[in-house]
C-alpha positions as CSV (number, residue, x, y, z in Angstrom):
1,X,44.7,74.3,74.8
2,X,45.1,76.5,77.8
3,X,44.8,80.2,77.3
4,X,47.3,82.7,78.7
5,X,45.2,85.0,80.9
6,X,48.1,86.9,82.5
7,X,47.3,90.1,80.6
8,X,43.7,90.0,81.7
9,X,44.7,89.2,85.3
10,X,47.3,91.9,85.5
11,X,44.9,94.5,84.1
12,X,42.4,93.4,86.7
13,X,44.8,93.9,89.6
14,X,46.2,97.2,88.2
15,X,42.6,98.6,88.2
16,X,42.0,97.4,91.7
17,X,45.3,99.0,92.8
18,X,44.2,102.3,91.2
19,X,41.1,102.3,93.4
20,X,43.2,102.0,96.6
21,X,45.4,104.8,98.1
22,X,47.7,102.4,100.0
23,X,50.2,99.8,98.8
24,X,48.8,96.4,98.0
25,X,50.8,93.3,99.1
26,X,51.8,90.5,96.7
27,X,49.7,88.2,98.9
28,X,46.5,90.3,98.4
29,X,47.2,90.5,94.7
30,X,47.7,86.8,94.6
31,X,44.3,86.2,96.2
32,X,42.7,88.5,93.6
33,X,44.3,86.5,90.8
34,X,44.0,83.1,92.4
35,X,47.7,82.4,92.2
36,X,50.9,82.3,94.3
37,X,52.5,85.5,95.6
38,X,55.8,84.4,93.9
39,X,54.0,84.5,90.6
40,X,52.7,88.0,91.4
41,X,56.2,89.3,92.4
42,X,57.6,87.9,89.1
43,X,54.9,89.6,87.0
44,X,55.0,92.8,88.9
45,X,58.7,93.0,88.7
46,X,58.4,93.3,84.9
47,X,55.9,96.1,85.4
48,X,58.3,97.8,87.9
49,X,61.2,97.5,85.4
50,X,59.1,99.5,82.9
51,X,58.2,102.1,85.5
52,X,54.5,101.3,85.7
53,X,54.5,100.2,89.4
54,X,56.8,100.5,92.4
55,X,57.3,98.4,95.4
56,X,57.8,99.3,99.0
57,X,59.3,96.8,101.5
58,X,58.5,96.4,105.1
59,X,55.4,96.9,107.3
60,X,52.8,98.8,105.3
61,X,54.7,98.1,102.1
62,X,53.5,96.6,98.8
63,X,52.8,97.6,95.2
64,X,51.6,100.9,94.0
65,X,51.1,102.5,90.6
66,X,54.0,104.6,89.6
67,X,52.3,106.4,86.7
68,X,49.1,108.0,85.8
69,X,46.6,105.5,84.3
70,X,46.3,107.6,81.1
71,X,49.9,107.1,80.3
72,X,49.8,103.3,80.4
73,X,48.3,101.4,77.4
74,X,47.2,97.8,77.3
75,X,50.1,97.3,74.9
76,X,52.5,98.6,77.5
77,X,51.3,96.0,80.0
78,X,51.4,93.3,77.3
79,X,55.0,94.1,76.5
80,X,56.0,94.3,80.2
81,X,54.6,90.7,80.4
82,X,57.1,89.6,77.8
83,X,54.7,89.8,74.8
84,X,53.0,86.4,75.3
85,X,51.7,84.7,72.1
86,X,48.5,86.4,70.9
87,X,47.2,83.3,69.1
88,X,46.8,79.7,70.0
89,X,46.8,78.6,66.4
90,X,49.8,78.3,64.0
91,X,51.2,76.4,61.1
92,X,51.5,72.6,61.3
93,X,55.1,72.8,60.0
94,X,57.3,75.9,59.9
95,X,59.5,74.8,56.9
96,X,57.4,72.3,54.8
97,X,58.7,70.6,51.7
98,X,55.2,70.2,50.4
99,X,54.2,73.0,48.0
100,X,50.5,72.8,49.2
101,X,51.6,73.3,52.8
102,X,53.9,76.2,51.7
103,X,50.9,77.9,50.1
104,X,48.8,77.3,53.2
105,X,51.5,78.6,55.5
106,X,52.0,81.7,53.3
107,X,48.2,82.5,53.5
108,X,48.0,81.9,57.2
109,X,51.2,83.8,58.0
110,X,49.8,86.9,56.2
111,X,46.5,86.6,58.0
112,X,48.2,86.1,61.4
113,X,50.5,89.1,60.8
114,X,47.6,91.3,59.8
115,X,45.5,90.2,62.8
116,X,48.4,90.7,65.2
117,X,49.1,94.2,63.8
118,X,45.4,95.1,64.3
119,X,45.2,93.7,67.8
120,X,48.5,95.5,68.8
121,X,47.1,98.7,67.4
122,X,44.0,98.3,69.5
123,X,46.0,97.5,72.6
124,X,48.0,100.7,72.0
125,X,44.8,102.8,71.7
126,X,43.3,101.7,75.0
127,X,44.7,103.0,78.3
128,X,44.2,102.0,81.8
129,X,42.4,105.3,82.4
130,X,39.8,104.2,79.8
131,X,39.3,100.9,81.6
132,X,39.0,102.7,84.9
133,X,36.4,105.1,83.4
134,X,34.4,102.1,82.1
135,X,34.6,100.5,85.5
136,X,33.4,103.7,87.2
137,X,30.5,104.0,84.8
138,X,29.5,100.4,85.5
139,X,29.7,100.9,89.2
140,X,27.6,104.0,89.0
141,X,25.0,102.2,86.8
142,X,24.9,99.4,89.3
143,X,24.3,101.8,92.2
144,X,21.6,103.6,90.3
145,X,19.8,100.3,89.5
146,X,20.1,99.3,93.2
147,X,18.6,102.7,94.2
148,X,15.7,102.2,91.8
149,X,15.0,98.7,93.0
150,X,14.9,100.0,96.6
151,X,12.6,102.9,95.6
152,X,10.2,100.5,93.7
153,X,10.1,98.1,96.7
154,X,9.0,100.9,99.1
């Protein structure tokens, strides 16, 4: 079963956009996500409708962030994508006549509901600013390791 990776991909490009001061074209974002610019425009239009990004047409145009990273949660982006299914598993039959399957469905439905609530809560608690800070730390750590490697090689 194919996973829906749009959330991960969009978060990736939003963080790249945050690192740039100029607009980023749909073509450049499509290359970063290994997809078609039309797909990017469709995805980004949902984010624009929610006020997270804006687009500028013409020469030098493209997509830019419209809000501070600290004001955008992962759940915000997830909802702007149309709230894709969080789980690839589900009940075999939604309205079974079999009492055994009804019991199975009831137990699974409770577990899925609890897991979804927990995941959505976590997505709400994490902002793009937190992801950006994690990226910056990783980048700094990599630069420090590289400096140490050069110093040890000398």
